[in-house]
C-alpha positions as CSV (number, residue, x, y, z in Angstrom):
1,X,-175.5,90.4,131.1
2,X,-177.8,89.1,128.6
3,X,-176.2,86.4,128.1
4,X,-175.4,85.6,131.8
5,X,-179.2,85.7,132.3
6,X,-180.6,83.7,129.5
7,X,-178.0,81.1,130.8
8,X,-179.7,81.1,134.1
9,X,-182.9,80.6,133.0
10,X,-182.5,77.2,131.0
11,X,-183.7,74.4,131.1
12,X,-186.2,76.2,133.6
13,X,-189.9,76.9,133.8
14,X,-188.9,80.3,131.4
15,X,-186.7,78.6,129.2
16,X,-188.2,79.3,125.7
17,X,-189.3,83.5,127.1
18,X,-187.7,86.0,125.1
19,X,-185.8,88.0,127.6
20,X,-183.6,91.4,127.8
21,X,-181.6,92.5,130.2
22,X,-181.4,96.5,129.9
23,X,-178.5,98.3,131.7
24,X,-180.3,102.1,132.1
25,X,-178.3,105.4,131.0
26,X,-178.5,108.1,134.1
27,X,-179.8,111.7,133.2
28,X,-179.1,115.2,134.2
29,X,-182.8,115.2,135.6
30,X,-182.2,111.8,136.9
31,X,-179.2,113.0,138.7
32,X,-181.2,116.0,140.4
33,X,-184.4,113.7,141.3
34,X,-181.8,111.5,143.0
35,X,-180.3,114.2,145.0
36,X,-183.7,115.5,146.1
37,X,-184.5,112.1,147.7
38,X,-181.5,111.5,149.4
39,X,-180.9,115.1,150.8
40,X,-184.8,114.2,153.1
41,X,-182.6,110.6,153.6
42,X,-179.7,110.4,154.5
43,X,-180.8,112.3,157.4
44,X,-182.6,109.2,158.6
45,X,-179.9,107.1,157.5
46,X,-177.3,108.3,159.7
47,X,-179.7,108.2,162.7
48,X,-180.6,105.1,162.1
49,X,-177.3,103.5,162.0
50,X,-175.9,105.3,165.4
51,X,-178.6,104.4,166.6
52,X,-177.8,100.6,165.8
53,X,-173.7,101.3,166.7
54,X,-174.2,99.6,169.9
55,X,-175.9,96.8,168.5
56,X,-173.3,96.0,166.0
57,X,-170.2,95.6,169.0
58,X,-169.1,92.2,168.5
59,X,-168.9,90.2,172.0
60,X,-165.2,88.0,172.2
61,X,-166.7,85.2,172.2
62,X,-167.4,81.6,170.7
63,X,-170.8,81.3,172.8
64,X,-174.2,81.1,170.5
65,X,-175.3,84.4,169.2
66,X,-178.9,85.7,169.3
67,X,-181.1,87.0,167.3
68,X,-179.4,86.4,163.9
69,X,-181.6,86.4,160.4
70,X,-179.6,83.4,159.4
71,X,-177.8,80.0,161.1
72,X,-177.7,77.0,162.7
73,X,-180.2,77.5,165.1
74,X,-183.8,77.4,165.4
75,X,-184.9,80.0,168.4
76,X,-188.6,79.6,168.9
77,X,-188.5,82.4,171.3
78,X,-187.2,85.2,168.7
79,X,-189.8,83.9,166.1
80,X,-193.1,86.3,167.4
81,X,-190.1,89.2,166.8
82,X,-190.8,91.7,163.8
83,X,-187.6,91.5,162.4
84,X,-187.7,88.2,161.8
85,X,-183.6,87.1,163.9
86,X,-185.5,84.0,164.8
87,X,-181.5,81.8,164.1
88,X,-178.5,81.7,165.9
89,X,-175.0,80.9,164.9
90,X,-171.3,80.5,165.8
91,X,-169.6,83.8,166.3
92,X,-166.4,83.2,166.3
93,X,-164.2,86.8,167.5
94,X,-162.6,89.3,165.4
95,X,-165.5,88.5,163.1
96,X,-166.1,91.0,160.0
97,X,-169.5,91.3,158.5
98,X,-168.9,89.6,154.6
99,X,-172.7,90.4,153.0
100,X,-173.6,91.5,149.6
101,X,-176.4,92.7,148.5
102,X,-179.3,93.0,146.0
103,X,-182.3,94.8,145.8
104,X,-185.1,93.3,143.5
105,X,-187.7,95.3,142.8
106,X,-191.6,94.6,141.3
107,X,-192.0,97.0,138.5
108,X,-196.0,95.6,137.1
109,X,-198.2,98.0,136.6
110,X,-200.1,98.1,140.6
111,X,-196.7,99.4,141.2
112,X,-197.8,102.9,140.3
113,X,-201.3,103.1,143.1
114,X,-201.2,104.7,146.5
115,X,-197.3,105.5,146.6
116,X,-195.6,102.1,146.5
117,X,-192.6,103.3,143.1
118,X,-191.9,106.2,145.5
119,X,-191.3,104.1,148.4
120,X,-189.5,101.7,146.5
121,X,-187.1,104.1,145.4
122,X,-186.4,105.4,148.5
123,X,-185.5,102.2,149.8
124,X,-183.6,101.8,146.7
125,X,-181.4,105.1,147.4
126,X,-181.7,103.9,151.1
127,X,-180.1,100.8,150.5
128,X,-177.5,101.9,147.7
129,X,-175.9,105.0,150.2
130,X,-175.8,102.9,153.8
131,X,-174.6,99.8,151.5
132,X,-171.8,101.6,149.5
133,X,-171.2,103.8,152.8
134,X,-170.6,100.4,154.8
135,X,-168.9,98.4,152.0
136,X,-171.2,96.6,151.0
137,X,-171.7,94.9,148.0
138,X,-175.7,95.8,146.6
139,X,-176.9,95.1,143.4
140,X,-180.7,96.9,142.2
141,X,-182.1,95.0,139.9
142,X,-186.0,95.8,138.7
143,X,-188.2,93.8,136.7
144,X,-191.4,93.5,134.6
145,X,-192.7,91.0,132.0
146,X,-195.1,90.9,129.1
147,X,-193.8,94.9,127.4
148,X,-194.4,92.6,123.8
149,X,-194.2,89.2,122.1
150,X,-190.7,90.0,121.5
151,X,-189.7,90.9,124.8
152,X,-191.9,89.1,127.2
153,X,-189.5,89.3,130.3
154,X,-187.5,92.7,130.8
155,X,-184.5,93.0,133.9
156,X,-183.5,96.6,134.3
157,X,-179.9,96.7,135.9
158,X,-180.0,99.8,137.9
159,X,-176.5,99.1,139.9
160,X,-174.6,95.8,139.7
161,X,-172.0,95.1,142.2
162,X,-169.4,94.6,139.8
163,X,-169.4,98.0,137.7
164,X,-166.9,100.7,139.0
165,X,-169.5,103.5,137.8
166,X,-170.2,105.8,140.5
167,X,-173.5,107.8,138.8
168,X,-175.2,104.6,138.1
169,X,-177.1,104.9,141.1
170,X,-178.9,108.4,139.5
171,X,-180.4,105.8,137.4
172,X,-182.4,104.1,140.2
173,X,-185.2,107.2,139.5
174,X,-185.7,105.4,136.3
175,X,-187.2,103.2,138.7
176,X,-191.3,102.7,137.5
177,X,-194.5,100.6,137.0
178,X,-194.6,98.9,133.7
179,X,-196.5,95.6,133.0
180,X,-197.1,91.9,134.6
181,X,-194.3,90.2,136.9
182,X,-193.0,87.1,136.3
183,X,-191.1,86.7,139.6
184,X,-189.5,83.6,139.7
185,X,-187.9,83.7,136.9
186,X,-186.2,87.6,138.0
187,X,-185.7,85.9,141.3
188,X,-183.7,83.0,139.1
189,X,-181.6,85.3,137.8
190,X,-180.5,88.0,140.7
191,X,-179.7,84.6,142.5
192,X,-177.8,83.2,140.1
193,X,-175.7,87.3,139.7
194,X,-175.4,87.6,143.4
195,X,-173.7,83.8,143.9
196,X,-170.4,85.8,141.9
197,X,-170.2,88.2,144.8
198,X,-167.6,86.3,147.2
199,X,-169.1,87.5,150.4
200,X,-170.2,84.7,152.9
201,X,-174.0,85.8,153.5
202,X,-176.4,86.6,150.2
203,X,-179.0,88.4,150.9
204,X,-182.0,89.0,148.2
205,X,-184.6,91.2,148.9
206,X,-187.9,91.8,147.4
207,X,-190.1,94.7,146.9
208,X,-193.2,93.2,146.0
209,X,-197.2,94.3,146.3
210,X,-198.7,91.3,144.6
211,X,-199.0,87.9,143.3
212,X,-197.0,86.2,140.3
213,X,-199.2,87.1,136.7
214,X,-197.6,87.1,133.9
215,X,-198.7,85.6,130.4
216,X,-199.6,83.0,128.8
217,X,-200.7,81.4,132.0
218,X,-198.0,82.1,134.3
219,X,-200.7,82.6,137.6
220,X,-202.3,80.8,140.6
221,X,-200.4,77.2,141.5
222,X,-198.7,77.2,138.3
223,X,-196.4,80.4,139.5
224,X,-196.9,79.9,143.1
225,X,-195.1,75.8,142.5
226,X,-192.7,77.6,140.0
227,X,-191.8,80.7,142.9
228,X,-191.7,78.1,146.2
229,X,-189.7,76.0,144.0
230,X,-187.0,78.5,142.9
231,X,-186.6,79.9,146.5
232,X,-185.9,75.6,147.8
233,X,-183.4,75.8,145.2
234,X,-181.3,79.2,145.6
235,X,-181.7,78.2,149.2
236,X,-179.5,75.2,148.9
237,X,-176.7,76.9,147.6
238,X,-176.8,79.7,150.2
239,X,-179.1,82.7,149.3
240,X,-181.8,84.1,151.6
241,X,-184.6,85.7,151.5
242,X,-186.9,88.4,152.6
243,X,-189.6,89.8,150.8
244,X,-190.9,93.6,152.1
245,X,-194.8,93.2,151.0
246,X,-196.2,96.2,150.1
247,X,-199.5,95.5,148.3
248,X,-203.1,93.8,149.4
249,X,-201.5,90.2,148.6
250,X,-199.5,90.6,151.4
251,X,-201.1,86.8,152.8
252,X,-200.3,85.6,149.7
253,X,-196.5,86.6,149.1
254,X,-196.0,85.8,153.1
255,X,-197.3,82.0,152.1
256,X,-194.9,82.1,148.9
257,X,-191.4,83.2,150.8
258,X,-193.0,82.0,154.5
259,X,-193.7,84.9,157.5
260,X,-190.6,84.2,159.2
261,X,-189.0,86.1,156.1
262,X,-191.9,88.4,155.0
263,X,-191.3,92.3,156.1
264,X,-195.3,93.0,156.4
265,X,-194.8,97.0,155.5
266,X,-198.3,98.6,156.2
267,X,-196.5,102.1,156.5
268,X,-194.5,102.5,153.1
269,X,-192.9,105.6,155.1
270,X,-191.5,103.2,157.4
271,X,-189.8,100.9,154.0
272,X,-186.6,102.9,154.0
273,X,-185.8,102.5,157.3
274,X,-186.6,99.0,157.9
275,X,-185.1,97.9,155.4
276,X,-181.6,100.0,156.4
277,X,-182.0,98.8,159.8
278,X,-182.2,95.1,158.7
279,X,-178.8,95.7,156.3
280,X,-177.4,97.0,159.6
281,X,-178.2,94.4,161.7
282,X,-175.6,92.0,159.7
283,X,-172.8,94.1,160.8
């Protein structure tokens, strides 16, 4: 994973940044914490799936299907809806869902405030349980910057869609607030990894509470420019991005990702449910 990640940033703005990809191992305590969290979330997830089921039935039709998160025809009348389903696309009969999901979690120090970290963990557990239950490949990566001069960028591969380890999900309890954030580099690495998935639709959800900021000068316009370039590059390659903004910098995040690709989470208790609903509607 380390070699692959370094190849992802070769020739980029982050070429010289010292990078380590970690594969956190779960402990017995992690397992217990996971089960406690999942116990409260699973009834909610099941209820969401039950409520969403009538919406998931496919019509046998080649007509345009409105309210899609992706597609070839922009629907202006849908643009003001809160769930970003502003595209229409041709839907063939008997279409099967074909989606792979990556969840990126900003592990900057500020995530420790206002219950953001717990909300991110709950979202990770909810998405993992929902996606694996539906047969959707999922990866969950966290990242932080500037842990040390020898480790300027840290990626935490908690769950990887190519892994066969059914116990890796317990490592999600190791998600924590750490240091700075170098978003563009993280998204580049995660995007390249997701491109390996054979599924037609590739979606990256980024949970973040602020703007990019890392040493020595990755901030402001420079960081914003790098972010926009990265998003544009990988959108061309077929990846879709959705930002879940959970901090005070929601306007800045909206500016980076685009309003139509930004989920404004005012009530953190709704984060897990909102993300599961979005994935469910791809099915």
